[in-house]
FIKOLZA-1660 file (N, C-alpha, C; in steps of 0.1 Angstrom, whole numbers, plus 5000, padded with zeros to 4 digits):
% residues 176
   i   px   py   pz ch aa at
   1 5002 5097 4978  A  M  N
   1 4992 5087 4964  A  M CA
   1 4994 5076 4971  A  M  C
   2 4984 5070 4971  A  V  N
   2 4982 5054 4974  A  V CA
   2 4982 5045 4958  A  V  C
   3 4989 5036 4962  A  F  N
   3 4993 5027 4950  A  F CA
   3 4989 5011 4955  A  F  C
   4 4986 5003 4948  A  I  N
   4 4986 4988 4948  A  I CA
   4 4998 4985 4942  A  I  C
   5 5004 4970 4947  A  I  N
   5 5014 4963 4942  A  I CA
   5 5007 4949 4941  A  I  C
   6 5004 4944 4932  A  A  N
   6 4996 4934 4929  A  A CA
   6 5005 4921 4925  A  A  C
   7 5006 4910 4929  A  N  N
   7 5013 4897 4924  A  N CA
   7 5003 4887 4920  A  N  C
   8 5001 4881 4910  A  I  N
   8 4994 4874 4903  A  I CA
   8 4996 4860 4899  A  I  C
   9 4996 4849 4905  A  A  N
   9 5003 4836 4904  A  A CA
   9 4992 4832 4892  A  A  C
  10 4993 4831 4879  A  V  N
  10 4981 4827 4871  A  V CA
  10 4980 4815 4869  A  V  C
  11 4970 4808 4868  A  E  N
  11 4971 4794 4867  A  E CA
  11 4974 4791 4851  A  E  C
  12 4981 4781 4851  A  E  N
  12 4988 4776 4840  A  E CA
  12 4978 4773 4827  A  E  C
  13 4963 4769 4831  A  S  N
  13 4952 4765 4822  A  S CA
  13 4948 4779 4815  A  S  C
  14 4950 4788 4822  A  F  N
  14 4944 4803 4821  A  F CA
  14 4953 4809 4811  A  F  C
  15 4966 4811 4812  A  G  N
  15 4975 4814 4804  A  G CA
  15 4979 4827 4804  A  G  C
  16 4992 4834 4807  A  L  N
  16 4998 4846 4809  A  L CA
  16 4996 4855 4798  A  L  C
  17 4992 4850 4786  A  V  N
  17 4990 4861 4775  A  V CA
  17 4977 4865 4778  A  V  C
  18 4964 4857 4778  A  K  N
  18 4950 4861 4783  A  K CA
  18 4950 4868 4794  A  K  C
  19 4956 4867 4803  A  A  N
  19 4960 4877 4817  A  A CA
  19 4963 4891 4812  A  A  C
  20 4974 4892 4805  A  A  N
  20 4979 4902 4803  A  A CA
  20 4970 4910 4792  A  A  C
  21 4962 4903 4783  A  R  N
  21 4950 4912 4776  A  R CA
  21 4943 4917 4781  A  R  C
  22 4936 4911 4794  A  I  N
  22 4926 4915 4802  A  I CA
  22 4931 4926 4810  A  I  C
  23 4943 4927 4814  A  L  N
  23 4948 4938 4823  A  L CA
  23 4949 4952 4813  A  L  C
  24 4952 4948 4801  A  R  N
  24 4951 4960 4793  A  R CA
  24 4938 4963 4789  A  R  C
  25 4930 4957 4784  A  E  N
  25 4916 4960 4785  A  E CA
  25 4908 4968 4797  A  E  C
  26 4915 4964 4807  A  C  N
  26 4908 4969 4819  A  C CA
  26 4914 4987 4821  A  C  C
  27 4924 4986 4810  A  G  N
  27 4929 5001 4814  A  G CA
  27 4942 5002 4816  A  G  C
  28 4950 4991 4824  A  I  N
  28 4960 4990 4829  A  I CA
  28 4971 4990 4820  A  I  C
  29 4983 5000 4820  A  D  N
  29 4990 5005 4809  A  D CA
  29 5000 4991 4807  A  D  C
  30 5005 4986 4802  A  S  N
  30 5016 4976 4802  A  S CA
  30 5027 4979 4806  A  S  C
  31 5032 4992 4808  A  K  N
  31 5044 4996 4813  A  K CA
  31 5041 4996 4829  A  K  C
  32 5029 4991 4836  A  K  N
  32 5026 4993 4849  A  K CA
  32 5025 4975 4855  A  K  C
  33 5028 4970 4844  A  F  N
  33 5030 4953 4851  A  F CA
  33 5043 4945 4842  A  F  C
  34 5046 4936 4849  A  S  N
  34 5060 4928 4843  A  S CA
  34 5053 4914 4844  A  S  C
  35 5054 4903 4833  A  V  N
  35 5054 4893 4833  A  V CA
  35 5064 4884 4833  A  V  C
  36 5062 4873 4846  A  N  N
  36 5075 4862 4847  A  N CA
  36 5068 4850 4841  A  N  C
  37 5076 4850 4829  A  T  N
  37 5071 4833 4822  A  T CA
  37 5077 4822 4829  A  T  C
  38 5089 4823 4838  A  F  N
  38 5095 4813 4849  A  F CA
  38 5087 4808 4857  A  F  C
  39 5080 4820 4866  A  N  N
  39 5071 4816 4875  A  N CA
  39 5057 4817 4875  A  N  C
  40 5053 4822 4860  A  N  N
  40 5040 4820 4855  A  N CA
  40 5034 4832 4864  A  N  C
  41 5038 4845 4867  A  T  N
  41 5033 4854 4875  A  T CA
  41 5033 4866 4867  A  T  C
  42 5023 4875 4871  A  I  N
  42 5023 4891 4868  A  I CA
  42 5025 4898 4885  A  I  C
  43 5035 4912 4882  A  R  N
  43 5035 4918 4891  A  R CA
  43 5029 4931 4886  A  R  C
  44 5021 4940 4895  A  I  N
  44 5011 4952 4887  A  I CA
  44 5015 4962 4901  A  I  C
  45 5020 4976 4889  A  F  N
  45 5015 4988 4901  A  F CA
  45 5004 4995 4896  A  F  C
  46 4996 4997 4904  A  I  N
  46 4983 5006 4900  A  I CA
  46 4981 5017 4913  A  I  C
  47 4978 5031 4905  A  D  N
  47 4972 5042 4916  A  D CA
  47 4959 5042 4911  A  D  C
  48 4953 5036 4902  A  D  N
  48 4939 5037 4901  A  D CA
  48 4930 5026 4907  A  D  C
  49 4928 5029 4918  A  L  N
  49 4923 5019 4929  A  L CA
  49 4911 5008 4923  A  L  C
  50 4903 5015 4916  A  E  N
  50 4893 5011 4910  A  E CA
  50 4895 4997 4898  A  E  C
  51 4906 4998 4896  A  K  N
  51 4912 4991 4884  A  K CA
  51 4915 4978 4891  A  K  C
  52 4915 4977 4904  A  A  N
  52 4921 4963 4910  A  A CA
  52 4910 4955 4908  A  A  C
  53 4898 4957 4905  A  M  N
  53 4885 4949 4905  A  M CA
  53 4888 4939 4892  A  M  C
  54 4897 4944 4886  A  C  N
  54 4898 4935 4873  A  C CA
  54 4906 4925 4874  A  C  C
  55 4912 4924 4888  A  F  N
  55 4919 4914 4888  A  F CA
  55 4909 4899 4889  A  F  C
  56 4899 4902 4894  A  Q  N
  56 4891 4893 4900  A  Q CA
  56 4886 4884 4883  A  Q  C
  57 4890 4887 4872  A  K  N
  57 4887 4885 4859  A  K CA
  57 4899 4873 4856  A  K  C
  58 4909 4872 4862  A  I  N
  58 4920 4865 4860  A  I CA
  58 4923 4852 4871  A  I  C
  59 4921 4841 4864  A  K  N
  59 4919 4828 4874  A  K CA
  59 4937 4829 4879  A  K  C
  60 4937 4827 4891  A  G  N
  60 4949 4826 4901  A  G CA
  60 4950 4829 4916  A  G  C
  61 4962 4830 4918  A  Y  N
  61 4960 4838 4931  A  Y CA
  61 4971 4849 4933  A  Y  C
  62 4959 4857 4938  A  T  N
  62 4963 4870 4938  A  T CA
  62 4966 4878 4953  A  T  C
  63 4977 4882 4956  A  T  N
  63 4981 4889 4967  A  T CA
  63 4983 4905 4961  A  T  C
  64 4981 4912 4974  A  L  N
  64 4984 4929 4970  A  L CA
  64 4987 4934 4982  A  L  C
  65 4997 4946 4982  A  E  N
  65 5001 4953 4993  A  E CA
  65 4994 4968 4988  A  E  C
  66 4994 4975 5001  A  I  N
  66 4986 4989 4998  A  I CA
  66 4994 4998 5005  A  I  C
  67 5000 5002 4997  A  K  N
  67 5012 5017 4999  A  K CA
  67 5008 5030 4995  A  K  C
  68 5016 5036 5004  A  S  N
  68 5015 5054 5002  A  S CA
  68 5029 5061 5003  A  S  C
  69 5031 5067 4996  A  I  N
  69 5040 5078 4997  A  I CA
  69 5037 5090 5000  A  I  C
  70 5045 5097 5012  A  F  N
  70 5044 5114 5015  A  F CA
  70 5053 5120 5021  A  F  C
  71 5052 5130 5022  A  K  N
  71 5060 5138 5026  A  K CA
  71 5055 5148 5038  A  K  C
  72 5062 5146 5045  A  C  N
  72 5064 5154 5063  A  C CA
  72 5079 5160 5067  A  C  C
  73 5081 5173 5063  A  E  N
  73 5091 5177 5060  A  E CA
  73 5094 5184 5079  A  E  C
  74 5084 5182 5085  A  K  N
  74 5087 5186 5101  A  K CA
  74 5092 5171 5105  A  K  C
  75 5093 5167 5118  A  N  N
  75 5100 5155 5125  A  N CA
  75 5087 5146 5130  A  N  C
  76 5094 5136 5138  A  E  N
  76 5080 5125 5139  A  E CA
  76 5071 5128 5151  A  E  C
  77 5077 5142 5157  A  K  N
  77 5064 5146 5166  A  K CA
  77 5051 5149 5162  A  K  C
  78 5052 5156 5150  A  T  N
  78 5042 5160 5139  A  T CA
  78 5034 5149 5139  A  T  C
  79 5038 5137 5133  A  L  N
  79 5034 5123 5132  A  L CA
  79 5025 5118 5145  A  L  C
  80 5035 5120 5156  A  S  N
  80 5025 5118 5171  A  S CA
  80 5012 5124 5175  A  S  C
  81 5012 5139 5166  A  K  N
  81 5001 5144 5168  A  K CA
  81 4989 5138 5161  A  K  C
  82 4990 5131 5151  A  L  N
  82 4982 5122 5142  A  L CA
  82 4975 5109 5148  A  L  C
  83 4981 5102 5158  A  G  N
  83 4979 5091 5164  A  G CA
  83 4989 5080 5162  A  G  C
  84 5003 5085 5160  A  L  N
  84 5013 5073 5155  A  L CA
  84 5018 5068 5169  A  L  C
  85 5018 5055 5169  A  V  N
  85 5020 5049 5182  A  V CA
  85 5037 5046 5178  A  V  C
  86 5047 5054 5186  A  K  N
  86 5061 5044 5181  A  K CA
  86 5061 5031 5185  A  K  C
  87 5072 5025 5176  A  V  N
  87 5077 5015 5182  A  V CA
  87 5091 5015 5186  A  V  C
  88 5095 5004 5194  A  F  N
  88 5110 5005 5194  A  F CA
  88 5120 5005 5182  A  F  C
  89 5128 5012 5181  A  P  N
  89 5139 5014 5170  A  P CA
  89 5149 5001 5166  A  P  C
  90 5143 4995 5157  A  V  N
  90 5154 4983 5153  A  V CA
  90 5160 4987 5139  A  V  C
  91 5167 4975 5133  A  S  N
  91 5173 4976 5120  A  S CA
  91 5162 4982 5112  A  S  C
  92 5151 4978 5110  A  M  N
  92 5141 4982 5101  A  M CA
  92 5140 4998 5103  A  M  C
  93 5133 5004 5092  A  R  N
  93 5127 5017 5094  A  R CA
  93 5118 5020 5098  A  R  C
  94 5112 5012 5105  A  V  N
  94 5099 5015 5112  A  V CA
  94 5098 5022 5122  A  V  C
  95 5093 5033 5119  A  I  N
  95 5091 5044 5130  A  I CA
  95 5077 5044 5139  A  I  C
  96 5067 5038 5136  A  G  N
  96 5057 5039 5142  A  G CA
  96 5042 5031 5133  A  G  C
  97 5030 5030 5139  A  Y  N
  97 5020 5029 5134  A  Y CA
  97 5008 5035 5136  A  Y  C
  98 4998 5034 5130  A  V  N
  98 4984 5044 5134  A  V CA
  98 4973 5033 5132  A  V  C
  99 4968 5032 5142  A  P  N
  99 4956 5019 5142  A  P CA
  99 4943 5026 5133  A  P  C
 100 4936 5018 5126  A  I  N
 100 4926 5021 5117  A  I CA
 100 4916 5010 5117  A  I  C
 101 4904 5010 5116  A  D  N
 101 4896 5000 5116  A  D CA
 101 4901 4986 5124  A  D  C
 102 4900 4977 5117  A  D  N
 102 4909 4963 5119  A  D CA
 102 4921 4961 5118  A  D  C
 103 4930 4974 5111  A  A  N
 103 4942 4971 5106  A  A CA
 103 4952 4980 5112  A  A  C
 104 4963 4984 5109  A  V  N
 104 4972 4994 5112  A  V CA
 104 4980 4998 5098  A  V  C
 105 4982 5013 5101  A  V  N
 105 4991 5019 5087  A  V CA
 105 5003 5018 5094  A  V  C
 106 5014 5013 5090  A  L  N
 106 5030 5010 5089  A  L CA
 106 5036 5018 5085  A  L  C
 107 5040 5031 5091  A  I  N
 107 5049 5042 5091  A  I CA
 107 5063 5042 5089  A  I  C
 108 5069 5041 5076  A  Q  N
 108 5083 5039 5077  A  Q CA
 108 5093 5052 5073  A  Q  C
 109 5105 5050 5074  A  K  N
 109 5111 5061 5070  A  K CA
 109 5119 5060 5056  A  K  C
 110 5123 5066 5045  A  T  N
 110 5129 5062 5035  A  T CA
 110 5142 5071 5038  A  T  C
 111 5150 5068 5029  A  S  N
 111 5166 5072 5027  A  S CA
 111 5164 5090 5024  A  S  C
 112 5151 5092 5021  A  R  N
 112 5150 5107 5018  A  R CA
 112 5147 5116 5030  A  R  C
 113 5152 5126 5034  A  K  N
 113 5148 5133 5046  A  K CA
 113 5133 5137 5044  A  K  C
 114 5125 5135 5052  A  G  N
 114 5111 5143 5050  A  G CA
 114 5101 5134 5044  A  G  C
 115 5106 5121 5039  A  V  N
 115 5092 5112 5029  A  V CA
 115 5093 5099 5038  A  V  C
 116 5080 5093 5036  A  Y  N
 116 5077 5083 5045  A  Y CA
 116 5070 5072 5037  A  Y  C
 117 5069 5059 5037  A  V  N
 117 5060 5051 5030  A  V CA
 117 5052 5047 5040  A  V  C
 118 5036 5045 5039  A  A  N
 118 5026 5039 5046  A  A CA
 118 5024 5029 5039  A  A  C
 119 5021 5018 5049  A  T  N
 119 5013 5003 5043  A  T CA
 119 5007 4997 5052  A  T  C
 120 4996 4997 5048  A  I  N
 120 4984 4990 5054  A  I CA
 120 4987 4974 5057  A  I  C
 121 4985 4971 5070  A  C  N
 121 4988 4957 5075  A  C CA
 121 4975 4950 5083  A  C  C
 122 4972 4942 5081  A  R  N
 122 4959 4935 5086  A  R CA
 122 4965 4929 5101  A  R  C
 123 4968 4934 5106  A  I  N
 123 4972 4930 5123  A  I CA
 123 4969 4939 5132  A  I  C
 124 4967 4937 5145  A  R  N
 124 4960 4946 5153  A  R CA
 124 4971 4950 5162  A  R  C
 125 4982 4942 5166  A  K  N
 125 4994 4945 5173  A  K CA
 125 5007 4943 5166  A  K  C
 126 5014 4954 5167  A  V  N
 126 5027 4953 5158  A  V CA
 126 5039 4946 5167  A  V  C
 127 5044 4935 5160  A  E  N
 127 5054 4932 5168  A  E CA
 127 5067 4931 5156  A  E  C
 128 5081 4938 5161  A  I  N
 128 5091 4940 5149  A  I CA
 128 5101 4927 5157  A  I  C
 129 5103 4921 5146  A  P  N
 129 5101 4923 5128  A  P CA
 129 5088 4914 5125  A  P  C
 130 5083 4922 5117  A  L  N
 130 5070 4918 5109  A  L CA
 130 5070 4907 5103  A  L  C
 131 5064 4894 5107  A  P  N
 131 5061 4885 5096  A  P CA
 131 5063 4892 5078  A  P  C
 132 5067 4883 5072  A  P  N
 132 5065 4889 5057  A  P CA
 132 5053 4893 5053  A  P  C
 133 5043 4883 5054  A  T  N
 133 5032 4884 5049  A  T CA
 133 5019 4890 5060  A  T  C
 134 5025 4898 5068  A  A  N
 134 5015 4906 5075  A  A CA
 134 5010 4919 5069  A  A  C
 135 5017 4921 5058  A  C  N
 135 5012 4935 5053  A  C CA
 135 5004 4929 5035  A  C  C
 136 5002 4918 5034  A  M  N
 136 4999 4912 5019  A  M CA
 136 4981 4909 5022  A  M  C
 137 4974 4913 5013  A  F  N
 137 4961 4908 5014  A  F CA
 137 4961 4900 5004  A  F  C
 138 4954 4890 5008  A  I  N
 138 4948 4876 4994  A  I CA
 138 4937 4884 4987  A  I  C
 139 4936 4884 4979  A  A  N
 139 4923 4889 4968  A  A CA
 139 4918 4881 4954  A  A  C
 140 4910 4869 4962  A  N  N
 140 4908 4861 4951  A  N CA
 140 4892 4865 4948  A  N  C
 141 4889 4870 4956  A  S  N
 141 4873 4872 4952  A  S CA
 141 4867 4887 4950  A  S  C
 142 4855 4891 4949  A  E  N
 142 4852 4905 4948  A  E CA
 142 4851 4912 4959  A  E  C
 143 4845 4903 4970  A  D  N
 143 4847 4909 4982  A  D CA
 143 4860 4910 4988  A  D  C
 144 4870 4906 4991  A  D  N
 144 4883 4906 4989  A  D CA
 144 4887 4920 4983  A  D  C
 145 4887 4922 4968  A  L  N
 145 4888 4933 4962  A  L CA
 145 4883 4948 4971  A  L  C
 146 4870 4943 4973  A  K  N
 146 4862 4955 4977  A  K CA
 146 4865 4959 4991  A  K  C
 147 4873 4951 4998  A  K  N
 147 4879 4953 5010  A  K CA
 147 4894 4960 5010  A  K  C
 148 4903 4958 5000  A  V  N
 148 4912 4961 4995  A  V CA
 148 4909 4972 4989  A  V  C
 149 4898 4980 4981  A  I  N
 149 4895 4994 4977  A  I CA
 149 4889 5000 4995  A  I  C
 150 4883 4996 5004  A  F  N
 150 4880 5002 5013  A  F CA
 150 4896 5007 5023  A  F  C
 151 4903 5000 5022  A  Y  N
 151 4914 5000 5029  A  Y CA
 151 4923 5011 5023  A  Y  C
 152 4923 5010 5008  A  S  N
 152 4930 5020 5002  A  S CA
 152 4924 5035 5007  A  S  C
 153 4908 5037 5007  A  M  N
 153 4905 5048 5006  A  M CA
 153 4910 5055 5023  A  M  C
 154 4911 5043 5032  A  L  N
 154 4911 5051 5043  A  L CA
 154 4926 5053 5044  A  L  C
 155 4935 5047 5038  A  L  N
 155 4948 5052 5037  A  L CA
 155 4952 5067 5030  A  L  C
 156 4943 5067 5022  A  S  N
 156 4944 5078 5013  A  S CA
 156 4939 5091 5021  A  S  C
 157 4929 5089 5028  A  K  N
 157 4924 5101 5040  A  K CA
 157 4935 5103 5050  A  K  C
 158 4942 5095 5053  A  L  N
 158 4951 5093 5066  A  L CA
 158 4965 5104 5060  A  L  C
 159 4964 5097 5045  A  E  N
 159 4978 5104 5039  A  E CA
 159 4971 5118 5037  A  E  C
 160 4963 5124 5036  A  K  N
 160 4959 5139 5032  A  K CA
 160 4959 5146 5045  A  K  C
 161 4956 5140 5055  A  T  N
 161 4955 5141 5070  A  T CA
 161 4970 5146 5075  A  T  C
 162 4974 5138 5071  A  I  N
 162 4989 5137 5071  A  I CA
 162 4995 5149 5069  A  I  C
 163 4996 5149 5052  A  E  N
 163 5000 5161 5045  A  E CA
 163 4996 5174 5046  A  E  C
 164 4982 5173 5054  A  N  N
 164 4977 5186 5054  A  N CA
 164 4983 5192 5072  A  N  C
 165 4984 5181 5077  A  Q  N
 165 4992 5186 5094  A  Q CA
 165 5007 5190 5093  A  Q  C
 166 5012 5182 5083  A  C  N
 166 5026 5189 5082  A  C CA
 166 5028 5198 5074  A  C  C
 167 5021 5203 5064  A  S  N
 167 5021 5215 5056  A  S CA
 167 5018 5226 5067  A  S  C
 168 5009 5223 5078  A  F  N
 168 5003 5233 5085  A  F CA
 168 5016 5234 5093  A  F  C
 169 5019 5225 5100  A  S  N
 169 5031 5227 5108  A  S CA
 169 5043 5235 5103  A  S  C
 170 5046 5232 5091  A  A  N
 170 5056 5236 5083  A  A CA
 170 5054 5253 5080  A  A  C
 171 5044 5258 5077  A  S  N
 171 5039 5271 5075  A  S CA
 171 5039 5278 5088  A  S  C
 172 5033 5273 5098  A  T  N
 172 5030 5280 5110  A  T CA
 172 5045 5283 5116  A  T  C
 173 5057 5273 5113  A  V  N
 173 5071 5276 5119  A  V CA
 173 5077 5284 5111  A  V  C
 174 5072 5285 5099  A  N  N
 174 5078 5295 5088  A  N CA
 174 5075 5309 5088  A  N  C
 175 5060 5310 5096  A  N  N
 175 5057 5322 5097  A  N CA
 175 5062 5332 5112  A  N  C
 176 5065 5325 5121  A  H  N
 176 5067 5328 5135  A  H CA
 176 5083 5331 5134  A  H  C
% end
């Protein structure tokens, strides 16, 4: 499942209440976002990627992260067959990355066996540790948001390919 985590620093003159109302009018459930009145920010979790276009209606500074959670019960060798470039293991959970377009999909282990998190990063070369902003997108215009949706679709295709390969590998092993 591909999802977007958005953080919007709302302009004070625009107002948090107005921003929250716009999000609800766009069909984003109020359970999917939280408002921080101290920092004048809104944090949003959405899995309907088209709703991200709604962010341009809010005056402020928007950053986005594009992520996916997928299962691969097989080991990392299965992921390597799909173009995973391994990185030297360090304290982070990063196991490698897959180059796509002008970015990379960073693959990280989770604490659950066989469950991984994929994050789109707009970098060409992965150097661990990554800078905190390497996987953030600034989305203050319609073109920026269209690019985010484009990357989200690429990640969705990669996710389906990975899950198909992992389930194929698992069924092949179980049948022999």
